[in-house]
FIZA-60652 format. One record per residue (C-alpha): x, y, z; residue in one letter. Coordinates in steps of 0.02 Angstrom, whole numbers, plus 50000, padded with zeros to 5 digits. Example, Ala and Ser with C-alpha at 12.3 -4.5 7.8 and 13.67 -1.06 7.14 Angstrom:
% FIZA-60652
506154977550390A;506844994750357S;
This chain:
% FIZA-60652
452534551250330M;454064556650259G;456214549650263K;457644557250289I;458894552450141L;460674556850217V;462184556750107H;463994562250132E;465524562850031F;466924550950168M;468634544950135S;468894527950163L;469264528450327D;467584540350368G;468174553350378V;466934570150277I;467704587250338D;467554599850200A;467824588050071P;469444599149960L;470194582549940W;468844573949844T;469344587249708F;470724577949624E;469634563249592F;468444574549491G;466504574449504F;465984558549384D;464304565749292P;463474546549354K;463714553249546M;462794568349489G;461154558149408E;461534547949594T;461274562749695L;459944572849585A;459044556149618A;459214556349808V;458814573649825T;457154573549664G;455934569049779G;456364577249950C;455244592749993Q;456674599950126G;458504602250167I;458874598050347L;460444603750417L;461674607350553G;462164623550578R;464144621650546T;463594614450345T;462154628750331Y;463854640750376Q;464644631750226M;463544628650092F;462704647050135E;464204655850055P;464554642349927A;462814638349861W;461754654649887S;462874664449724T;462724649449608R;461624646149454T;461104629949365V;462394635749246E;463684634549402D;463144618749448D;461524608149410P;461154606249600G;461334625249618A;459284625649619P;459114611849759F;460094620149859F;459234637449825N;457554633749808D;457264620249933T;456754625550110M;458274624950242K;457764617050390Y;459534621950521V;459674610650667V;460634623450807S;460494629150953G;461674642650937T;461234651550783L;459714664650777T;459624671050603E;459284663450440A;460284673150347T;460064661950161W;458464661750094R;456924647250129N;457944644150277S;457234640350454E;458184638150626I;457184623950708I;458174627650855G;459184613950944A;459314593650912Y;457784586850990D;457064570450901P;455544571850906D;455394589650814R;456204578650700I;454904568750682R;453484581350679A;454454589250547L;454714570950414K;452714570050468D;452424590350395E;453554592250271V;453974575450196G;455554568550155D;457134577650195L;458944579850133C;460374580150266V;461914583250151S;463584583850257G;463064588050453S;464034577050555G;463494578450722M;461714580250664L;461874563550555V;462424554850712R;461114559550828G;460024552550674L;460714537550647V;460864536850866A;458904538750873D;458434526350702G;458044544150612L;459044540950475A;457924530450326D;459384529850220E;461284530850197L;461874539250034H;463844535050074L;464924537849927F;466674533549987M;468254538049893Y;469904529749883P;470804538150006V;471074536050181T;471414552850275R;472284547350442G;471204560150540G;469724570850564G;467844572150589P;466934555250585R;465264551050532V;465524536850630F;466344539750777P;466804529350929D;464924527551027G;464024528350862V;463164512450838E;461714506550709G;461124490650603T;460994493350431F;460474484350259E;461674487850093L;460324488849973A;461484493349833T;463384496549788V;463934506549642E;465784514149574Q;466284527249482Y;467394530549332A;468274541849457N;468524524849566G;466944533149714V;466024521049774V;464194524549812H;463384514249993L;461814513049995L;461214508750193A;459604504850256T;459214502250457P;458984485250457K;457264480950550S;
């Protein structure tokens, strides 16, 4: 059975909107190493509709020369959770329908490890249904004051903090796993 590994770029107050605000901090190469380790063993990418539609134009034309993560995002099979999207426009993509925890469990069995990036609504469902196996939270030292949060009121879960790593740009990586 595969695992679901979630990674989020978020502010100290939990905002995960389109992370343009992260640019002022730069991208520490060690963050890239951590993300490569997170994604390296994944056989698929699980995305919500909004993130898929944001990622497709941003990643589909990138090459490894542009960004070392481009081959992962372009060559890995992407499974899109959406009740409204009917056609996949990015290569190696499949629309799997509206959120259904049983379908996600079956996908973990069929595919193996799945990486989730962004996709706040999807992540909230995965956490609520006990399907998120690892949360890789990259917290930026800034507050946004408002915006979509990965864990708004009503989303509960109990996790153990497995590791904490701080990068030179001030970003902190928290790895949390469900408490058993």
